[in-house]
C-alpha positions in Angstrom: 28.2 22.2 6.6 30.2 18.6 6.5 27.9 17.4 3.6 28.2 20.7 1.9 31.8 20.4 2.0 31.5 16.8 0.7 29.2 18.1 -2.4 31.7 21.0 -3.2 34.3 18.7 -3.1 32.8 16.7 -5.8 32.8 13.6 -3.5 31.1 10.5 -5.3 27.5 10.6 -5.0 27.0 7.0 -3.5 29.4 7.8 -0.8 27.6 11.2 0.2 24.1 9.4 -0.1 25.2 6.6 2.1 26.4 9.0 4.9 23.4 11.1 4.7 20.1 9.2 4.6 17.9 12.4 4.6 19.5 13.0 0.9 18.0 9.8 -0.8 14.8 10.6 1.2 14.6 14.4 -0.1 15.3 12.9 -3.7 12.5 10.3 -3.4 10.1 13.2 -2.1 11.0 15.1 -5.4 10.4 12.2 -7.7 7.1 11.6 -6.1 5.9 14.9 -6.4 7.0 15.8 -10.0 7.2 12.7 -11.9 3.6 11.7 -11.8 2.3 14.8 -12.9 4.6 15.1 -15.9 3.4 11.6 -16.9 -0.1 12.4 -16.5 0.3 15.4 -18.6 1.5 12.7 -21.4 -1.7 10.8 -20.8 0.2 7.9 -19.0 -0.4 6.6 -15.6 1.8 8.2 -12.9 3.0 5.0 -11.6 4.7 4.2 -14.9 6.8 7.3 -14.4 7.8 6.0 -10.7 9.0 2.7 -12.0 10.9 4.5 -14.8 12.2 6.9 -12.2 13.6 3.9 -10.2 15.2 2.3 -13.3 17.1 5.8 -13.8 18.1 6.5 -10.5 19.0 2.8 -9.4 22.1 0.8 -10.3 20.9 0.3 -14.0 21.2 4.2 -14.4 22.7 7.0 -12.4 23.4 4.6 -9.3 21.9 7.2 -6.9 20.0 4.6 -5.0 21.1 1.0 -3.9 18.6 -1.8 -3.8 20.1 -2.7 -0.6 19.6 0.7 1.0 18.0 -0.1 4.6 15.8 3.4 4.4 14.5 2.6 1.0 14.0 -1.1 2.1 12.0 0.0 4.9 9.9 2.2 3.4 9.3 0.0 0.4 8.2 -2.7 2.9 5.5 -0.3 4.3 4.4 0.5 0.7 4.2 -3.2 -0.1 2.1 -3.8 2.9 0.1 -0.5 2.6 -0.6 -1.7 -1.2 -2.2 -4.9 -0.2 -4.2 -3.2 2.6 -5.7 -0.7 0.4 -6.6 -3.4 -2.1 -8.7 -5.4 0.6 -10.1 -1.8 1.4 -11.1 -1.1 -1.9 -13.2 -4.2 -2.6 -16.6 -3.4 -3.2 -18.3 -5.7 -0.9 -21.8 -4.2 -1.7 -21.3 -4.7 -5.3 -20.3 -8.4 -4.5 -23.1 -9.2 -2.5 -25.6 -7.9 -5.0 -24.0 -10.1 -7.9 -22.2 -12.9 -5.9 -23.4 -15.8 -8.2 -22.1 -14.0 -11.5 -19.2 -12.6 -10.0 -18.2 -16.1 -8.9 -19.1 -17.6 -12.5 -16.8 -14.7 -14.0 -14.0 -15.2 -11.4 -14.0 -18.8 -12.0 -13.0 -18.0 -15.7 -10.7 -15.0 -15.1 -8.6 -16.7 -12.5 -8.1 -20.6 -13.9 -7.9 -19.6 -17.6 -4.9 -17.1 -17.0 -3.5 -19.4 -14.1 -3.4 -22.3 -16.9 -1.9 -19.7 -19.5 0.9 -18.6 -17.3 1.7 -21.9 -15.9 2.2 -23.3 -19.4 4.3 -20.2 -20.2 6.6 -21.1 -17.4 6.9 -24.6 -18.4 7.4 -23.5 -21.9 10.6 -21.8 -20.6 11.9 -24.7 -18.4 11.0 -22.9 -15.1 10.2 -25.4 -12.0 6.4 -26.3 -11.4 6.3 -24.0 -8.4 7.7 -20.7 -10.5 5.3 -21.8 -13.3 2.4 -22.0 -10.9 3.6 -18.8 -9.3 3.8 -17.1 -12.7 0.3 -18.4 -13.5 -1.1 -16.7 -10.1 0.1 -13.4 -11.2 -2.0 -13.7 -14.2 -5.1 -14.4 -12.1 -5.7 -11.2 -10.3 -6.1 -7.6 -11.7 -6.8 -4.1 -10.3 -9.4 -2.0 -11.2 -7.5 1.2 -12.3 -10.6 2.4 -14.4 -13.0 2.3 -11.5 -13.0 6.4 -11.5 -13.6 6.5 -15.0 -16.9 4.1 -14.9 -17.9 5.8 -11.8 -18.0 8.9 -13.6 -19.8 7.4 -16.6 -22.4 6.1 -14.1 -22.3 2.6 -15.3 -21.0 1.1 -12.1 -24.4 -0.5 -11.6 -24.2 -2.4 -15.0 -24.5 -5.9 -14.3 -21.5 -6.8 -16.6 -19.3 -4.2 -14.7 -20.5 -5.1 -11.4 -19.5 -8.7 -11.8 -16.1 -7.6 -12.7 -15.9 -5.3 -9.5 -17.4 -8.4 -7.5 -15.1 -11.0 -8.9 -11.9 -9.0 -7.5 -12.3 -10.4 -4.1 -12.2 -14.0 -5.5 -9.1 -13.2 -7.9 -7.1 -11.4 -5.3 -7.8 -14.0 -2.5 -7.1 -17.0 -4.6 -3.9 -15.4 -6.2 -2.5 -14.8 -2.6 -3.5 -18.4 -1.5 -1.4 -19.9 -4.5 1.6 -17.2 -3.7 1.4 -18.7 0.1 1.7 -22.3 -0.9 4.4 -21.9 -3.4 6.4 -19.9 -0.8 5.7 -22.2 1.9 6.9 -25.2 -0.6 10.0 -23.5 -1.6 10.9 -23.0 1.9 10.3 -26.5 2.7 12.3 -28.0 0.0 9.3 -28.7 -2.4 5.7 -30.0 -1.8 5.0 -31.6 1.5 1.3 -32.6 2.1 1.6 -32.8 5.7 3.2 -29.4 6.1 0.6 -27.8 3.7 -2.2 -29.3 6.0 -0.8 -27.7 8.8 -0.2 -24.5 7.2 -3.8 -24.4 6.0 -5.1 -25.0 9.4 -2.9 -22.2 10.9 -3.9 -19.9 8.0 -7.7 -20.8 8.6 -7.7 -19.8 12.0 -5.7 -16.7 11.4 -8.0 -15.7 8.9 -11.2 -16.0 10.9 -9.3 -14.2 13.8 -8.6 -11.4 11.7 -11.8 -11.1 9.6 -14.0 -11.7 12.7 -11.9 -9.9 15.2 -10.8 -7.0 13.5 -14.4 -6.1 12.3 -15.9 -6.7 15.8 -13.0 -4.7 17.4 -13.3 -1.8 14.6 -17.0 -1.3 15.2 -16.6 -1.0 19.0 -13.9 1.2 18.9 -15.4 3.5 16.2 -18.6 3.3 18.5 -16.9 4.3 21.7 -14.5 6.9 20.0 -17.4 9.0 18.7 -15.9 11.4 15.7 -12.2 11.2 16.9 -11.3 10.7 13.3 -7.5 11.0 14.3 -7.7 7.8 16.9 -9.8 5.9 14.3 -7.2 6.6 11.7 -4.6 5.1 14.0 -6.6 2.3 14.9 -7.0 1.5 11.3 -3.4 1.7 10.7 -2.7 -0.6 14.0 -4.8 -3.2 12.6 -2.8 -3.3 9.4 0.5 -3.9 11.0 -0.7 -6.2 13.6 -2.2 -8.2 10.8 1.1 -8.2 9.1 3.0 -9.2 12.2 0.4 -12.2 12.9 0.9 -13.6 9.4 4.5 -13.9 9.8 4.4 -15.4 13.0 2.1 -18.3 11.4 4.7 -18.5 8.6 2.9 -16.6 5.8 3.8 -13.6 4.0 2.9 -10.3 5.5 0.9 -8.9 2.7 -1.7 -11.9 3.2 -2.4 -10.2 6.7 -2.4 -6.8 5.2 -5.0 -7.8 2.7 -6.9 -9.6 5.2 -6.9 -6.5 7.5 -8.3 -4.2 4.4 -11.3 -6.7 4.0 -11.7 -6.7 8.1 -12.3 -3.1 8.4 -13.8 -2.6 5.0 -17.3 -2.3 6.2 -16.1 -0.4 9.4 -14.5 2.5 7.8 -17.2 2.6 5.2 -16.8 5.3 2.3 -16.1 8.3 5.0 -13.3 10.7 5.7 -11.3 8.1 7.7 -10.7 5.9 4.5 -10.0 9.0 2.6 -7.3 9.9 4.9 -5.8 6.2 5.3 -5.6 5.9 1.3 -4.3 9.5 1.0 -1.5 8.7 3.2 -0.4 5.5 1.4 -1.1 6.8 -2.1 1.1 9.9 -1.6 3.8 8.6 0.2 4.6 4.7 1.0 3.1 3.2 -2.4 5.0 5.4 -4.6 8.0 4.7 -2.8 7.3 0.8 -3.3 7.1 1.3 -7.3 10.4 3.2 -7.2 12.1 0.7 -5.2 10.6 -1.7 -7.9 12.4 0.0 -10.5 15.5 -0.4 -8.7 15.4 -4.0 -9.3 15.0 -3.9 -12.8 18.3 -4.5 -14.8 17.6 -2.8 -18.0 20.7 -3.5 -19.8 20.3 -7.3 -19.1 16.7 -6.9 -20.6 17.7 -5.2 -24.0 20.6 -7.5 -24.7 18.9 -11.1 -23.6 16.9 -12.4 -26.5 15.1 -14.9 -24.1 14.0 -12.2 -21.8 12.6 -10.4 -24.8 10.7 -13.4 -25.8 9.6 -14.1 -22.3 8.2 -10.7 -22.1 6.2 -10.6 -25.3 4.6 -14.0 -24.5 3.6 -13.0 -20.8 1.9 -9.9 -22.3 0.4 -11.7 -25.0 -0.6 -14.6 -22.7 -2.2 -12.3 -20.1 -4.2 -10.3 -22.5 -5.4 -13.2 -24.4 -6.4 -15.3 -21.4 -8.4 -12.5 -19.9 -10.1 -11.9 -23.2 -10.9 -15.8 -23.5 -12.3 -15.2 -19.9 -14.7 -12.5 -20.9 -15.8 -14.4 -24.0 -16.9 -17.5 -22.1 -18.6 -15.0 -19.5 -20.5 -13.4 -22.3 -21.5 -16.8 -23.8 -22.8 -17.7 -20.2 -24.5 -14.7 -19.4 -25.5 -13.5 -22.6 -24.0 -10.1 -22.3 -23.4 -7.8 -25.6 -20.0 -7.2 -27.3 -19.6 -3.7 -25.5 -20.2 -5.4 -22.1 -17.8 -8.1 -22.9 -15.0 -5.7 -24.1 -15.5 -3.7 -20.9 -15.2 -6.8 -18.8 -12.2 -7.6 -20.5 -10.4 -4.0 -20.1 -11.3 -4.1 -16.5 -9.6 -7.3 -15.9 -6.5 -6.3 -17.8 -4.5 -4.1 -15.4 -1.9 -5.8 -13.4 -0.8 -3.7 -10.6 -1.8 -4.1 -6.7 -1.6 -7.9 -5.9 0.4 -8.9 -9.1 3.3 -6.7 -8.2 3.2 -7.4 -4.5 3.2 -11.1 -5.1 6.0 -10.6 -7.7 8.4 -9.0 -5.2 7.6 -11.4 -2.5 8.1 -14.4 -5.1 11.4 -12.6 -6.2 12.8 -12.3 -2.7 11.9 -15.9 -2.0 14.1 -17.1 -5.0 11.0 -18.5 -6.8 11.0 -15.7 -9.5 14.3 -14.8 -11.5 15.3 -11.5 -12.8 14.1 -12.1 -16.2 10.6 -13.0 -15.1 10.6 -9.8 -12.6 11.6 -7.6 -15.5 8.9 -9.2 -17.6 6.5 -8.7 -15.0 7.2 -5.1 -14.6 6.8 -4.4 -18.4 3.3 -6.2 -18.0 2.3 -3.8 -15.3 3.4 -1.0 -17.6 1.5 -2.2 -20.7 -1.7 -3.3 -19.2 -2.3 -0.3 -16.6 -1.9 1.9 -19.7 -4.1 -0.1 -22.4 -6.6 -1.4 -19.8 -8.1 2.0 -18.9 -7.9 3.3 -22.5 -10.0 0.3 -23.9 -12.5 0.9 -21.0 -12.9 4.8 -21.9 -13.6 3.7 -25.3 -16.1 0.4 -24.4 -17.9 1.9 -21.4 -19.4 5.0 -22.8 -22.4 3.4 -24.6 -23.2 0.9 -21.6 -26.4 1.4 -19.7 -27.1 1.1 -15.8 -28.9 -2.0 -14.9 -31.6 -2.0 -12.2 -30.8 -3.7 -9.1 -33.1 -6.4 -8.1 -32.4 -6.3 -4.5 -34.4 -4.4 -2.1 -33.2 -0.8 -1.2 -31.8 -0.1 2.2 -34.5 0.4 5.0 -33.3 3.9 5.6 -34.0 5.3 1.9 -37.9 5.0 2.1 -37.7 6.7 5.5 -35.6 9.8 3.7 -37.9 10.0 1.2 -40.8 10.1 3.7 -39.4 12.7 5.6 -38.6 14.9 2.6 -42.3 14.5 1.4 -43.9 15.1 4.8 -42.2 17.9 5.8 -41.7 21.5 4.7 -38.6 22.1 2.3 -35.8 23.4 4.8 -32.5 24.7 3.7 -30.0 24.6 6.3 -27.2 27.7 5.9 -24.3 27.4 8.0 -22.7 30.9 8.6 -19.3 31.8 9.6 -17.8 34.3 7.1 -19.9 37.7 7.5 -18.3 38.7 3.9 -20.0 35.8 2.3 -23.1 35.4 4.2 -25.4 38.1 2.2 -24.9 35.6 -1.2 -25.4 32.5 0.8 -28.7 33.8 2.3 -29.9 35.2 -0.9 -29.4 31.9 -2.8 -31.0 30.2 -0.1 -34.2 32.5 -0.2 -34.3 32.1 -3.9 -34.6 28.2 -3.6 -36.8 28.2 -1.0 -39.2 30.7 -2.1 -39.8 28.4 -5.2 -40.9 25.6 -2.8 -42.6 27.7 -0.2 -39.9 26.2 2.4 -38.0 28.1 5.2 -34.3 28.8 5.8 -32.3 27.7 9.0 -29.4 30.0 9.2 -26.9 28.0 11.6 -24.2 29.5 13.7 -21.9 26.8 15.8 -19.7 27.9 18.6 -16.9 25.7 19.5 -17.3 23.9 22.8 -15.1 24.5 25.5 -14.3 22.5 28.9 -16.4 24.7 30.9 -19.3 26.2 29.7 -18.5 29.7 31.3 -15.1 29.8 29.4 -14.5 33.6 28.2 -13.6 32.2 24.7 -16.9 30.5 24.4 -18.8 33.4 25.5 -16.9 35.4 22.9 -17.9 32.6 20.1 -21.7 33.0 21.1 -21.7 36.6 21.1 -20.1 36.6 17.6 -22.5 33.8 16.5 -25.6 35.6 17.9 -24.8 38.7 15.7 -24.4 36.6 12.5 -27.7 35.0 13.2 -29.5 38.4 13.9 -28.1 39.5 10.7 -28.9 36.5 8.6 -32.4 36.3 9.9 -33.1 40.2 9.0 -31.8 39.3 5.6 -33.9 36.5 5.0 -37.0 38.3 6.1 -36.1 41.2 4.0 -36.5 38.7 1.1 -39.9 37.5 2.0 -38.6 34.1 3.4 -39.3 32.5 6.7 -36.2 32.1 8.9 -35.6 30.0 12.0 -32.0 30.8 13.3 -30.4 28.1 15.2 -27.4 28.4 17.6 -25.3 25.3 18.4 -22.5 24.5 20.8 -20.4 21.6 19.3 -16.8 20.1 19.3 -16.6 20.5 15.6 -18.0 22.6 12.7 -18.8 19.8 10.5 -20.3 17.4 12.9 -22.3 20.2 14.0 -23.8 21.0 10.8 -24.5 17.4 9.9 -26.1 16.8 13.2 -28.4 19.9 13.0 -29.1 19.2 9.4 -30.5 15.7 10.5 -32.1 17.0 13.7 -34.1 19.5 11.6 -34.8 17.5 9.0 -33.2 19.5 6.1 -33.7 19.1 2.6 -30.7 20.7 1.5 -27.6 22.4 3.2 -26.0 25.6 1.2 -22.4 26.2 2.3 -19.7 28.5 1.2 -16.7 27.8 -0.6 -13.8 26.2 1.1 -10.5 25.6 -0.6 -9.4 21.8 -0.6 -5.7 22.4 -0.9 -2.9 21.9 1.7 -1.5 18.8 3.2 -3.4 19.8 6.4 -6.8 19.8 4.5 -5.7 16.8 2.6 -4.9 14.6 5.6 -7.3 15.7 8.1 -9.9 17.0 6.1 -11.7 20.4 6.2 -15.2 21.2 7.1 -16.7 21.0 3.7 -15.4 17.6 3.1 -16.6 16.0 6.3 -20.2 17.6 5.8 -20.3 16.2 2.5 -19.2 12.7 3.8 -21.6 12.7 6.7 -24.7 14.7 5.7 -28.1 12.6 5.2 -29.4 15.2 2.4 -27.8 17.1 -0.6 -25.2 19.4 0.1 -24.7 22.4 -2.2 -21.2 24.2 -2.0 -21.0 27.5 -3.5 -18.6 29.9 -4.8 -20.7 33.1 -5.7 -18.9 35.9 -7.4 -21.9 38.2 -7.6 -25.5 38.2 -6.3 -27.7 35.2 -7.0 -30.6 37.5 -8.1 -28.3 38.5 -11.1 -27.9 35.1 -12.3 -29.5 34.9 -15.8 -27.6 31.7 -17.6 -27.1 28.7 -16.0 -24.8 25.8 -17.1 -25.2 22.3 -15.8 -22.3 19.9 -17.5 -23.9 16.3 -17.4 -21.4 13.4 -18.1 -23.7 10.3 -17.0 -26.7 10.0 -19.1 -28.6 8.3 -16.2 -31.2 9.9 -14.0 -29.5 10.1 -10.8 -27.2 12.6 -12.5 -30.0 15.1 -13.2 -30.2 16.2 -9.7 -28.0 19.5 -10.7 -30.6 20.1 -13.4 -33.4 20.2 -10.9 -31.3 22.6 -8.3 -30.6 24.7 -11.4 -33.9 24.8 -12.6 -35.6 25.9 -9.1 -32.8 28.9 -9.3 -33.8 29.7 -12.7 -37.6 29.9 -12.1 -36.7 32.4 -9.3 -34.6 34.5 -11.6 -36.7 33.9 -14.9 -33.1 32.6 -16.0 -32.1 30.1 -18.7 -30.5 26.8 -18.0 -28.5 25.0 -20.5 -28.0 20.9 -20.0 -24.4 20.4 -21.5 -23.0 16.8 -22.5 -19.4 16.5 -23.8 -18.5 13.4 -25.9 -15.5 12.0 -27.8 -14.3 14.1 -30.8 -14.4 11.2 -32.8 -18.3 10.8 -32.1 -20.2 10.3 -35.2 -23.2 12.8 -36.0 -25.7 10.0 -35.7 -24.3 8.9 -32.2 -24.6 12.6 -31.1 -28.1 13.2 -32.2 -29.1 9.7 -30.5 -27.1 11.3 -27.1 -29.4 14.2 -27.8 -32.5 12.5 -27.9 -31.5 10.2 -24.8 -30.8 13.4 -22.6 -33.9 15.2 -23.8 -36.1 12.1 -22.7 -34.5 12.0 -19.4 -35.0 15.7 -19.1 -38.6 15.3 -20.0 -39.0 12.9 -17.3 -38.3 15.6 -14.5 -41.8 17.5 -15.7 -40.1 20.9 -15.6 -42.5 24.0 -16.4 -39.7 25.3 -18.7 -37.4 22.6 -19.8 -33.6 23.5 -20.3 -31.8 23.5 -23.5 -29.9 20.7 -24.6 -26.5 21.2 -26.1 -23.7 18.2 -27.2 -20.3 19.2 -27.9 -17.8 17.1 -29.6 -14.4 17.7 -27.9 -11.2 15.7 -27.0 -11.0 17.3 -23.4 -14.1 17.3 -21.3 -12.9 19.9 -18.8 -11.5 22.4 -21.6 -14.9 21.9 -23.4 -16.8 23.0 -20.4 -14.4 25.7 -19.6 -15.1 27.1 -23.0 -18.5 26.9 -22.8 -18.8 28.3 -19.3 -17.4 32.0 -20.4 -21.1 32.8 -21.6 -22.6 31.6 -18.3 -23.2 33.5 -14.9 -23.4 30.2 -13.0 -22.1 26.6 -13.4 -23.8 23.7 -11.3 -21.3 20.8 -11.1 -21.9 17.4 -9.3 -19.5 16.6 -6.5 -17.8 13.1 -7.5 -16.0 11.4 -4.8 -13.1 9.8 -6.0 -12.2 6.1 -5.4 -8.3 5.7 -5.4 -7.3 2.4 -6.7 -3.9 1.3 -5.6 -1.6 2.9 -8.2 -4.1 4.7 -9.9 -2.5 7.9 -10.0 -3.2 8.8 -13.4 -7.0 9.5 -13.4 -7.9 13.1 -12.2 -11.0 14.3 -11.1 -12.7 16.9 -13.8 -14.7 18.3 -11.2 -11.9 19.4 -9.4 -10.1 20.8 -12.4 -13.0 22.8 -13.2 -13.6 24.2 -9.8 -9.9 25.3 -9.9 -10.2 27.2 -13.2 -13.5 28.6 -13.7 -14.3 32.1 -13.1 -18.0 32.4 -12.6 -20.1 31.3 -9.9 -20.1 27.7 -9.0 -22.4 25.4 -7.3 -21.3 21.9 -6.6 -24.0 19.6 -5.6 -23.0 16.6 -3.3 -25.6 13.7 -2.9 -26.0 11.9 0.3 -23.6 9.1 0.9 -26.0 6.2 1.2 -28.3 7.2 -1.5 -28.2 9.1 -4.7 -31.9 10.5 -4.4 -31.8 14.4 -3.7 -34.7 15.3 -1.0 -35.9 17.9 -3.2 -39.3 19.4 -3.1 -42.4 17.9 -4.5 -42.7 20.7 -7.0 -39.4 19.5 -8.6 -39.9 15.6 -9.1 -37.0 13.8 -7.7 -35.5 10.3 -9.2 -34.2 7.8 -6.9 -31.6 5.2 -7.5 -30.4 2.4 -5.6 -26.5 2.4 -5.6 
C-alpha cells in the first residue's frame, strides 16, 4: 500500500524504484518479453531492441534505471558470465575436428588481420597501445548468429561453412587471451614480462584443470546420476560459477573461466535436453538483462554531438567489415573456394555479439576502453548483427554440401544393420484413449506397406513399493489400453505385440523400449510445446526426440489416416537427407492410393531459370529414391516461407514436416523456427518427423530405400 500511495502521490520515479527493487525487475521482465517480439516482426534482431530499451530506460532516456543499481549489476554480471559460457558450450567441436587444419588457416587470417586493423584504428585516434590492441582483439572474434539459418538450408557440412564454424574456437580463445594480457598489464601499471610469465603459468594450470577436470567430473556425474536432468542441470550451472570464481582467484576475468567451462562440458552435455535447458535459462532471462544493462551505459546525446565519436564509429564499422572481407578473400585464394563460398564465410564472420561485447564491457570497467569506444562497439554490434545474417541468407542458398572424408561413427553401421536384418517395427506409445485409434491406424497403414508389425507400448509410472495402490491402478489402466490397441491392430490386419513397461519416466521408458525392441520408427501423439514448465523441464515428446535411436513421427491427426488423399511435404534443404519425410509420406500414400506433392519455397526475386534449375535438382534427388509412384514437384517463389506453405496447405489433408532442432547462439533471438510456426497455424493433420540425434539416416524399410549422411 505504501508503494501505491507513493505512485499516486506522483513521487519521482527514481525514488520509488530505488525503494522497491521488485519494480525495476518487473519492468525488465516486460521489456525482455515484449521488445524482442516487436523487433523480430520488423525483421531486426531482438538483441537490437534490448540494447535500445536500455538506452531509452537509462540515464540517456527516461532515467528509470541507474547504471549503479545493485540488482541490475548483479543480474547483468550473471548474464555476462552466462553469455561466455554459452559461447563455449555452442562451439561445434565435431566440425572443428573434421576440418581442423583449414579451420586453423582461416582462423589465422580472420584473427590477425582484424587485430591489426583495430590496433591501427586505435593508434590513429591516439589511444594507448593497450587500448589499441584491445580494440583490435574485439575485431578478431565473431558470433555465429546465422547458424540456425545455414542449418535449415542444409549447408553446415559445406567445407567453407564448416571451417568458419570450426575457426570460432581459435578466434574466441585468442581474443580472450589478448583481453587477459591487456587487463593484467593495465592493473600492473604497464607491460611487465615477469608478471606476464607468472600469469601465463597460472592460466595454463587453471585451463588444464578446468578443461580436463570438469570434463572428467561431468562424465562421472552424468553417468552416476542416470536420467536425473534436474541434478545434471544444477551440475552444469555449478561448473560455470566455480570456473568463474577460480578465474578471479588467479587474477583473470571471470568470463575466461566461464568460456573454458563451456568448452569443458561441451561434449558432456552434448546436444541433449540438459543443454537445451541451460541455454534456455540464459537466453530467456540473464543474457537479455545483460544487453539491457549494456544499453544503460550508452550516452546517446554525447554520441550524437561528438564528431570524433561519429568518425571513430564509422571507421570501426568499416574497418571490421573490410578486414573480415580481406580475411575471407585470402582464405578463398588459399583453399580455392568459389565466390559464393567466400561471401558466406565473410558474412558468418561479421556479427560481433558474444565475446566482443563481453570483452568490451570488461575493458570498459577496467578503464581501458573509453565511453566513446564503448558507444562505437555497441553500434558495431547493432550493424553487424543485422547485415551479417542478411548477407548469409542471400549467399548460402546456392551452396552445396560437402562429403566428409572422415569415417562415420561406429554406431552408424550397426544401426543400419539392425534396420536391415530385422522386420520393420513401429513402436506406438499409448496413453490418451481419445487419440489412440488414429495413432494405431496410421501405424497400421505404414506397417502394412513394409510387412512389418506394431508394438503398442503402455508405461506405468514406477513407485517405491511395487505393491503400491497407485501403481496397481496404473497397471490396470495400461492393460486396458493395450487390449484395445491390440484389437484395433488385428482388425486392421497388422501383427501387434503389446508391451507393458514400468519405468520412472515416460520419455526414458519410450526411448529404452524402442531400443530394446529394435524399433524402426516411433509414432507418437501430439503434445503442446508451450508453457514455462514445458520449456524449462521439457515434455515427453521433446525428450524422446532427443534420446531416440530411430526416427520419431509426432502426429496431430484431425481425421482418420485412412481418409488422407493429398499429402504435402515442404522441403527446404535440397539435399538427400532432407528427403526422409518424402519417404514416409510415400509409404502412407501407397497405402491410401494418395498423391504426394513435394514443395520447395524460394525467394521471390529468384529468376525463372534458377527456379527451373531447382526443380530439376529436386526431381533428380527424388528420382534417386526409386519410388514406384514419384511425387509431384512444386516450386513457389515467395518472400515468406511459412506463409507460402500455409497457403498451399489449404488444399491438403496432411502436411509432413521435418523436426528441426534449434541451435541458440548467444544473442541470436531474431531467428525463428519455421517448423514451429507451421505447427501452430496449420489446421490440417500434421506429422513431424524427427531424425536420430547421432545420425540423419532414417531406419526405413528396404522397400523404401534410405539415404544416409554423416553429420
